[in-house]
BAMAR-516022 format. One record per residue (C-alpha): residue number from 1; residue in one letter; z, y, x. Coordinates in pm, 1 decimal. Layout:
BEGIN
- nr,rest,c3,c2,c1
- NUM,a,Z,Y,X
...
# end
This chain:
BEGIN
- nr,rest,c3,c2,c1
- 1,x,1772.6,-1636.1,3150.7
- 2,x,1398.3,-1591.9,3100.9
- 3,x,1213.3,-1911.9,3165.0
- 4,x,1006.4,-1918.8,3483.7
- 5,x,735.3,-2169.6,3606.8
- 6,x,936.0,-2459.3,3742.1
- 7,x,623.8,-2629.9,3897.5
- 8,x,520.4,-2358.9,4137.0
- 9,x,373.2,-2016.0,4121.7
- 10,x,235.5,-1877.5,3785.5
- 11,x,-121.6,-1873.7,3719.4
- 12,x,-100.9,-1573.8,3508.4
- 13,x,-345.4,-1581.9,3210.2
- 14,x,-611.5,-1825.8,3222.8
- 15,x,-952.7,-1673.0,3182.7
- 16,x,-1043.8,-1913.3,2892.3
- 17,x,-766.5,-1780.6,2679.3
- 18,x,-853.4,-1429.7,2730.2
- 19,x,-1227.5,-1492.1,2666.5
- 20,x,-1136.9,-1684.0,2350.4
- 21,x,-926.1,-1404.8,2232.0
- 22,x,-1175.8,-1136.8,2285.0
- 23,x,-1434.1,-1340.2,2120.7
- 24,x,-1203.9,-1351.9,1808.9
- 25,x,-1186.3,-979.6,1820.0
- 26,x,-1563.6,-945.9,1870.6
- 27,x,-1617.0,-1140.3,1548.1
- 28,x,-1391.6,-899.5,1380.9
- 29,x,-1642.4,-617.0,1463.8
- 30,x,-1448.3,-467.4,1755.6
- 31,x,-1684.9,-263.1,1976.4
- 32,x,-1771.9,-380.1,2344.6
- 33,x,-1615.4,-55.0,2465.0
- 34,x,-1268.4,-131.1,2311.6
- 35,x,-1300.0,-508.1,2411.0
- 36,x,-1351.1,-387.8,2775.0
- 37,x,-1020.3,-166.6,2755.1
- 38,x,-829.2,-467.5,2617.2
- 39,x,-960.1,-692.7,2892.0
- 40,x,-842.5,-459.3,3161.5
- 41,x,-491.6,-455.0,2996.6
- 42,x,-483.0,-826.2,3006.1
- 43,x,-602.9,-843.0,3358.3
- 44,x,-315.6,-624.7,3466.4
- 45,x,-78.7,-812.8,3266.1
- 46,x,-208.1,-1149.1,3416.5
- 47,x,-144.5,-1011.5,3778.3
- 48,x,205.3,-901.0,3672.3
- 49,x,278.0,-1255.0,3533.2
- 50,x,177.4,-1397.2,3875.2
- 51,x,408.2,-1155.1,4057.4
- 52,x,702.0,-1227.0,3824.4
- 53,x,626.8,-1614.4,3812.6
- 54,x,623.4,-1598.6,3432.7
- 55,x,554.8,-1938.7,3255.3
- 56,x,273.4,-1897.7,2994.4
- 57,x,420.4,-2142.2,2749.8
- 58,x,745.5,-1929.3,2721.0
- 59,x,575.0,-1587.6,2712.0
- 60,x,724.4,-1358.2,2455.9
- 61,x,781.7,-988.4,2355.9
- 62,x,1062.1,-926.9,2624.2
- 63,x,791.8,-1000.2,2904.2
- 64,x,559.1,-730.0,2730.6
- 65,x,847.9,-487.0,2734.9
- 66,x,907.9,-550.6,3099.9
- 67,x,553.4,-503.3,3182.7
- 68,x,540.9,-184.3,2987.7
- 69,x,824.4,-31.8,3196.6
- 70,x,561.9,59.6,3467.5
- 71,x,423.1,314.6,3210.6
- 72,x,741.3,504.9,3154.1
- 73,x,572.9,840.6,3249.0
- 74,x,229.4,747.7,3093.1
- 75,x,88.1,935.7,2792.4
- 76,x,205.0,782.6,2458.8
- 77,x,-142.7,697.4,2339.5
- 78,x,-182.5,469.1,2643.5
- 79,x,151.4,303.4,2598.8
- 80,x,95.6,246.0,2231.0
- 81,x,-258.6,89.4,2308.8
- 82,x,-147.4,-148.5,2573.9
- 83,x,159.5,-248.2,2382.7
- 84,x,-59.1,-326.2,2078.0
- 85,x,-292.1,-534.0,2282.5
- 86,x,-10.3,-746.1,2425.7
- 87,x,141.4,-792.5,2068.7
- 88,x,-195.7,-894.6,1927.9
- 89,x,-253.9,-1129.2,2222.2
- 90,x,79.9,-1300.2,2162.1
- 91,x,13.9,-1355.9,1801.2
- 92,x,-330.1,-1512.6,1896.7
- 93,x,-150.1,-1746.0,2163.8
- 94,x,115.5,-1864.9,1908.0
- 95,x,-141.9,-1928.0,1642.8
- 96,x,-333.7,-2143.3,1891.5
- 97,x,-23.0,-2333.5,1991.1
- 98,x,-48.4,-2219.2,2344.7
- 99,x,277.3,-2033.3,2346.8
- 100,x,588.5,-2155.4,2201.2
- 101,x,710.3,-1996.5,1875.8
- 102,x,1015.5,-1773.9,1921.2
- 103,x,1344.7,-1932.0,1830.1
- 104,x,1463.3,-1829.3,1490.8
- 105,x,1832.9,-1730.3,1429.6
- 106,x,1996.4,-1816.2,1096.7
- 107,x,1923.8,-1545.2,848.0
- 108,x,2214.9,-1337.5,749.8
- 109,x,2348.3,-1323.8,399.3
- 110,x,2237.6,-964.0,347.4
- 111,x,1877.7,-1055.9,451.4
- 112,x,1878.2,-1361.3,252.9
- 113,x,1987.7,-1188.8,-79.1
- 114,x,1727.0,-912.5,-12.1
- 115,x,1438.5,-1170.5,28.9
- 116,x,1549.8,-1366.4,-278.9
- 117,x,1548.8,-1042.4,-477.3
- 118,x,1201.4,-937.5,-357.1
- 119,x,1074.0,-1299.9,-434.7
- 120,x,1226.8,-1256.6,-792.0
- 121,x,1032.8,-935.3,-833.5
- 122,x,705.6,-1091.5,-722.0
- 123,x,735.4,-1426.8,-896.3
- 124,x,947.4,-1393.0,-1212.3
- 125,x,892.6,-1026.8,-1291.3
- 126,x,529.7,-1009.5,-1185.5
- 127,x,571.7,-659.8,-1029.7
- 128,x,275.0,-507.6,-849.3
- 129,x,298.6,-464.8,-472.1
- 130,x,357.5,-104.7,-491.4
- 131,x,646.5,-152.6,-728.4
- 132,x,802.9,-402.9,-498.9
- 133,x,757.8,-166.7,-210.2
- 134,x,953.2,98.2,-402.4
- 135,x,1230.5,-135.5,-525.9
- 136,x,1291.4,-325.6,-211.1
- 137,x,1389.4,-45.6,21.6
- 138,x,1660.6,93.1,-225.8
- 139,x,1824.9,-246.9,-237.7
- 140,x,1792.7,-310.4,136.8
- 141,x,1973.9,11.7,176.2
- 142,x,2250.9,-82.7,-57.0
- 143,x,2293.9,-422.4,100.2
- 144,x,2311.0,-273.1,449.9
- 145,x,2594.1,-43.0,312.5
- 146,x,2792.2,-366.0,208.4
- 147,x,2737.5,-542.4,538.2
- 148,x,3074.6,-633.0,715.3
- 149,x,2900.1,-589.6,1040.2
- 150,x,2775.1,-954.5,1103.6
- 151,x,2519.6,-984.5,813.9
- 152,x,2803.7,-1093.2,567.4
- 153,x,2839.7,-912.1,243.6
- 154,x,3171.5,-729.8,163.3
- 155,x,3386.2,-920.5,-116.0
- 156,x,3359.6,-642.9,-351.1
- 157,x,2991.6,-551.3,-293.0
- 158,x,2871.1,-654.5,-635.1
- 159,x,3109.9,-452.8,-836.9
- 160,x,3043.9,-193.3,-1090.3
- 161,x,3258.7,66.3,-908.2
- 162,x,3090.7,-3.6,-570.7
- 163,x,2743.9,32.5,-709.5
- 164,x,2819.2,350.3,-888.0
- 165,x,3004.5,489.3,-571.1
- 166,x,2684.7,403.8,-375.5
- 167,x,2463.1,567.4,-623.0
- 168,x,2679.1,908.8,-620.1
- 169,x,2682.1,896.3,-230.9
- 170,x,2313.2,868.6,-208.6
- 171,x,2249.1,1140.8,-486.3
- 172,x,2342.8,1448.2,-267.8
- 173,x,2038.4,1660.4,-211.0
- 174,x,1803.4,1420.1,-384.1
- 175,x,1532.8,1493.2,-608.9
- 176,x,1562.0,1381.9,-987.2
- 177,x,1255.5,1141.8,-942.0
- 178,x,1425.7,976.0,-631.9
- 179,x,1743.7,924.4,-820.3
- 180,x,1549.7,787.9,-1117.1
- 181,x,1387.8,523.7,-900.3
- 182,x,1708.4,440.6,-732.6
- 183,x,1880.1,374.2,-1047.7
- 184,x,1593.8,171.9,-1184.3
- 185,x,1601.4,-27.4,-872.6
- 186,x,1985.8,-95.1,-892.0
- 187,x,1975.1,-192.9,-1264.5
- 188,x,1704.5,-447.5,-1175.3
- 189,x,1905.2,-578.4,-884.4
- 190,x,2226.2,-610.5,-1110.5
- 191,x,2012.8,-819.9,-1353.9
- 192,x,1906.0,-1032.4,-1059.9
- 193,x,2247.3,-1085.3,-940.0
- 194,x,2358.2,-1209.4,-1289.5
- 195,x,2055.3,-1434.8,-1320.8
- 196,x,2114.0,-1598.7,-977.7
- 197,x,2502.0,-1644.0,-1027.8
- 198,x,2625.5,-1369.2,-784.6
- 199,x,2808.0,-1204.8,-1070.5
- 200,x,2973.7,-1346.4,-1384.4
- 201,x,2852.3,-1051.3,-1585.0
- 202,x,2531.4,-862.4,-1600.1
- 203,x,2620.4,-515.6,-1443.2
- 204,x,2286.1,-370.3,-1566.0
- 205,x,2461.6,-124.8,-1802.7
- 206,x,2706.0,-9.5,-1549.2
- 207,x,2443.5,172.7,-1356.4
- 208,x,2404.7,520.7,-1508.8
- 209,x,2057.1,636.8,-1600.9
- 210,x,1882.4,952.9,-1490.2
- 211,x,1745.1,1153.4,-1772.1
- 212,x,1364.5,1214.5,-1769.8
- 213,x,1201.1,1404.3,-2053.5
- 214,x,908.4,1209.6,-2156.7
- 215,x,590.0,1400.1,-2237.4
- 216,x,747.3,1704.2,-2098.1
- 217,x,430.9,1843.2,-1912.1
- 218,x,62.0,1856.1,-1939.9
- 219,x,-104.1,1606.6,-1689.7
- 220,x,-303.1,1774.8,-1413.7
- 221,x,-660.5,1662.3,-1422.7
- 222,x,-1010.0,1719.5,-1281.0
- 223,x,-1277.8,1889.1,-1484.1
- 224,x,-1619.4,1725.4,-1498.1
- 225,x,-1748.7,2009.0,-1284.3
- 226,x,-1490.6,1963.4,-1022.4
- 227,x,-1547.1,1597.9,-1010.6
- 228,x,-1917.7,1621.8,-955.9
- 229,x,-1860.0,1876.2,-660.7
- 230,x,-1611.2,1634.5,-501.1
- 231,x,-1832.9,1339.9,-548.6
- 232,x,-2131.6,1533.8,-408.0
- 233,x,-1935.8,1628.0,-98.7
- 234,x,-1974.6,1275.8,55.2
- 235,x,-2250.5,1234.6,328.6
- 236,x,-2444.8,950.3,189.7
- 237,x,-2653.8,930.9,489.8
- 238,x,-2353.9,753.9,679.6
- 239,x,-2197.7,417.3,627.6
- 240,x,-1853.9,588.8,563.2
- 241,x,-2015.1,845.4,319.2
- 242,x,-2183.8,559.2,108.6
- 243,x,-1860.3,358.2,95.2
- 244,x,-1652.1,652.1,-17.1
- 245,x,-1914.4,755.6,-267.4
- 246,x,-1878.8,422.1,-437.6
- 247,x,-1499.4,448.1,-426.6
- 248,x,-1511.1,804.4,-583.3
- 249,x,-1752.9,685.1,-862.8
- 250,x,-1505.9,393.1,-953.8
- 251,x,-1231.7,639.3,-985.6
- 252,x,-1419.2,907.8,-1192.0
- 253,x,-1655.2,685.4,-1415.4
- 254,x,-1412.8,402.4,-1467.1
- 255,x,-1065.3,552.2,-1416.7
- 256,x,-963.1,263.1,-1200.0
- 257,x,-626.0,286.1,-1014.3
- 258,x,-625.6,310.8,-642.9
- 259,x,-452.2,-31.8,-615.7
- 260,x,-728.8,-193.5,-832.2
- 261,x,-1000.6,-52.4,-615.5
- 262,x,-848.3,-193.3,-305.6
- 263,x,-781.6,-533.4,-470.0
- 264,x,-1145.3,-563.0,-575.3
- 265,x,-1320.0,-865.3,-432.7
- 266,x,-1685.7,-976.9,-411.8
- 267,x,-1655.3,-1226.5,-675.2
- 268,x,-1514.7,-961.4,-912.4
- 269,x,-1847.9,-803.9,-939.5
- 270,x,-2047.0,-983.3,-1222.2
- 271,x,-2403.5,-853.1,-1154.7
- 272,x,-2561.2,-1067.6,-1428.6
- 273,x,-2327.8,-962.4,-1709.5
- 274,x,-2288.5,-612.0,-1568.1
- 275,x,-1904.8,-595.3,-1553.4
- 276,x,-1621.5,-576.0,-1307.9
- 277,x,-1311.3,-804.1,-1315.2
- 278,x,-1008.0,-563.5,-1261.9
- 279,x,-674.1,-717.7,-1136.9
- 280,x,-444.3,-442.6,-1299.5
- 281,x,-74.0,-391.4,-1312.1
- 282,x,168.8,-660.5,-1414.0
- 283,x,-100.7,-934.3,-1297.0
- 284,x,-323.1,-830.8,-1589.0
- 285,x,-702.7,-942.3,-1543.7
- 286,x,-940.2,-734.8,-1754.7
- 287,x,-1308.9,-677.0,-1769.6
- 288,x,-1469.8,-337.6,-1753.6
- 289,x,-1852.3,-245.9,-1788.7
- 290,x,-2036.4,-184.7,-1463.7
- 291,x,-2214.8,142.6,-1526.2
- 292,x,-2566.0,198.6,-1373.2
- 293,x,-2461.7,460.5,-1106.0
- 294,x,-2147.1,275.0,-1002.6
- 295,x,-2347.3,-43.5,-963.2
- 296,x,-2620.3,139.0,-765.2
- 297,x,-2357.9,269.9,-538.5
- 298,x,-2192.0,-63.4,-484.1
- 299,x,-2513.1,-230.6,-419.6
- 300,x,-2619.5,24.1,-161.2
- 301,x,-2293.4,-15.2,24.6
- 302,x,-2278.9,-386.1,18.1
- 303,x,-2634.6,-433.9,125.7
- 304,x,-2649.2,-166.7,398.1
- 305,x,-2306.2,-94.9,527.6
- 306,x,-2028.6,-374.3,447.1
- 307,x,-2161.6,-625.5,691.5
- 308,x,-2013.3,-975.2,736.6
- 309,x,-1632.1,-1039.5,730.9
- 310,x,-1399.4,-1302.8,672.5
- 311,x,-1231.6,-1083.4,405.7
- 312,x,-1353.0,-1112.8,50.5
- 313,x,-1253.0,-755.8,-37.6
- 314,x,-1545.7,-523.3,-145.7
- 315,x,-1429.2,-232.2,47.4
- 316,x,-1349.6,-278.5,429.3
- 317,x,-1216.9,-48.9,701.4
- 318,x,-1465.1,129.8,905.2
- 319,x,-1311.2,31.1,1229.3
- 320,x,-1222.4,-298.7,1374.2
- 321,x,-1063.0,-522.4,1257.4
- 322,x,-1323.1,-529.1,952.0
- 323,x,-1072.0,-629.9,690.4
- 324,x,-996.4,-493.1,350.6
- 325,x,-830.5,-143.9,311.8
- 326,x,-445.0,-160.4,373.6
- 327,x,-335.0,-21.6,32.9
- 328,x,-361.8,245.6,-239.2
- 329,x,-271.2,499.5,32.3
- 330,x,-612.9,438.6,188.2
- 331,x,-784.1,542.8,-131.3
- 332,x,-569.7,849.3,-159.8
- 333,x,-664.2,938.8,193.3
- 334,x,-1030.4,908.3,108.9
- 335,x,-985.3,1135.1,-191.3
- 336,x,-795.9,1388.7,-6.9
- 337,x,-1071.5,1424.4,254.6
- 338,x,-1317.2,1479.5,-26.6
- 339,x,-1096.2,1742.2,-181.7
- 340,x,-1096.4,1919.3,167.0
- 341,x,-1476.8,1901.9,194.0
- 342,x,-1514.7,2041.8,-160.0
- 343,x,-1252.2,2320.2,-92.5
- 344,x,-1039.8,2181.6,-378.8
- 345,x,-656.0,2223.9,-347.9
- 346,x,-470.7,2052.5,-633.2
- 347,x,-106.1,2161.4,-699.7
- 348,x,32.3,1810.6,-740.6
- 349,x,58.4,1463.5,-578.9
- 350,x,-140.4,1145.6,-658.2
- 351,x,-486.7,1274.4,-560.2
- 352,x,-665.3,954.6,-672.0
- 353,x,-497.3,951.2,-1015.4
- 354,x,-645.9,1304.6,-1098.7
- 355,x,-981.4,1128.6,-1171.8
- 356,x,-811.0,893.7,-1419.1
- 357,x,-655.2,1202.5,-1595.8
- 358,x,-983.5,1371.9,-1587.7
- 359,x,-1153.7,1081.9,-1761.5
- 360,x,-898.6,1068.7,-2036.8
- 361,x,-917.4,1455.5,-2088.2
- 362,x,-1294.1,1442.8,-2119.3
- 363,x,-1269.8,1167.3,-2382.2
- 364,x,-1021.3,1334.8,-2593.4
- 365,x,-1203.5,1664.5,-2586.9
- 366,x,-1521.2,1448.6,-2681.0
- 367,x,-1341.9,1336.3,-2998.1
- 368,x,-1212.0,987.1,-2875.3
- 369,x,-906.8,846.9,-3036.9
- 370,x,-585.1,744.7,-2859.5
- 371,x,-674.2,381.7,-2922.3
- 372,x,-1001.8,436.6,-2755.6
- 373,x,-857.5,602.4,-2453.2
- 374,x,-595.5,333.9,-2426.4
- 375,x,-868.3,70.5,-2417.6
- 376,x,-1061.8,234.1,-2153.2
- 377,x,-754.7,317.5,-1925.5
- 378,x,-612.0,-28.7,-1996.2
- 379,x,-258.8,109.1,-2114.4
- 380,x,-23.4,-155.4,-2224.3
- 381,x,191.4,114.2,-2392.2
- 382,x,62.9,381.8,-2636.3
- 383,x,335.0,605.5,-2490.2
- 384,x,127.0,620.7,-2162.5
- 385,x,-173.1,747.5,-2366.4
- 386,x,12.5,989.2,-2587.4
- 387,x,54.6,1249.2,-2319.6
- 388,x,-317.5,1322.1,-2316.1
- 389,x,-284.1,1477.5,-2666.9
- 390,x,-171.9,1789.0,-2504.1
- 391,x,-490.4,1850.8,-2318.6
- 392,x,-685.6,1935.7,-2636.9
- 393,x,-575.0,2295.8,-2614.6
- 394,x,-840.5,2434.9,-2859.1
- 395,x,-760.3,2193.4,-3123.5
- 396,x,-389.3,2260.3,-3079.4
- 397,x,-451.6,2631.6,-3130.2
- 398,x,-612.3,2556.6,-3456.6
- 399,x,-312.1,2407.4,-3613.6
- 400,x,-70.0,2656.3,-3455.5
- 401,x,81.8,2906.7,-3702.2
- 402,x,27.7,3286.7,-3623.4
- 403,x,309.4,3477.6,-3450.6
- 404,x,508.2,3685.1,-3691.0
- 405,x,451.7,4060.5,-3675.3
- 406,x,677.0,4358.7,-3754.1
- 407,x,704.0,4405.7,-4135.6
- 408,x,618.5,4042.6,-4215.6
- 409,x,239.2,4131.2,-4240.0
# end
């Protein structure tokens, strides 16, 4: 049974808690209009708490769900907004110790193994966040399929035949790239199981690999002319435009990855030495030169538009809460909007990476060596750089033999 106020009638939500919560959001740069809407939601929730005699100390998500039932016929945006307000308010109350933390049930074996595997990827393998987000769901899906029904793993779950059967069952109608990522994830998981003592032998080799022809295609890239049109499409008279302009320059001039831009912090900009500290793949920390136009764009955004924030990230969201961008997908979204403004429609995915390919292509056509390109792009393997040799089409034509003609002439 849900806890009620045992002393007497409920007082609902004390005004001091609501005011303190809204002040916290105000500091995070929420607008007064938005704060007014949130206050009205909390006022209605407070009246409902009084009518239901709900004890504030035991408030939880089930109360919010009951309160939301009154909006069964309301538009979806209103429902989503009010529910988000209540969830955020609950987090605040728990962090302040006003509301009891929810009781935590014993974690199932499936969830425990999954969490241990994710920790292994982060702590021991040093995988980037994006890689963990790729591997994790594949393994969670596998573990869910081995669940007895109560969170316990089947006795033969970690068996070579079971793993292969799972792979075959999931292969129907899937692309080659999807299957390649699944097999890589399962092979990694098998190695983890062996290292942690779940299996007596490493089943790594029992997972079949998916063939992928390396260097089989020419990388899609942006020409210098296309890059300049795309960069010029940003409206630099607006805060958003100045932020996006700086991001596009980091992509085009320095060939940074989307994740590296998201992770960039204020302390990573070394103004005196004229360099940026980049936190790259595999926890690599590297230094790249801060070019003059990139530095000017960053300085303009930081001085005029970024504003104050508890976040140390260089690039912040335009809307409250004013925190760092959520991830590489946010950079991709910014790039795709620039493509639309420039009326550019690439026939491939990975919008932000096209700038990186463009930089490498420009360098090789200017006579740069593979080693120089690898240094600029910060490749750890020469194989990653070798594919750019294909974009020097004119040079390749020079070494190609003529097509034989009739009569051998």
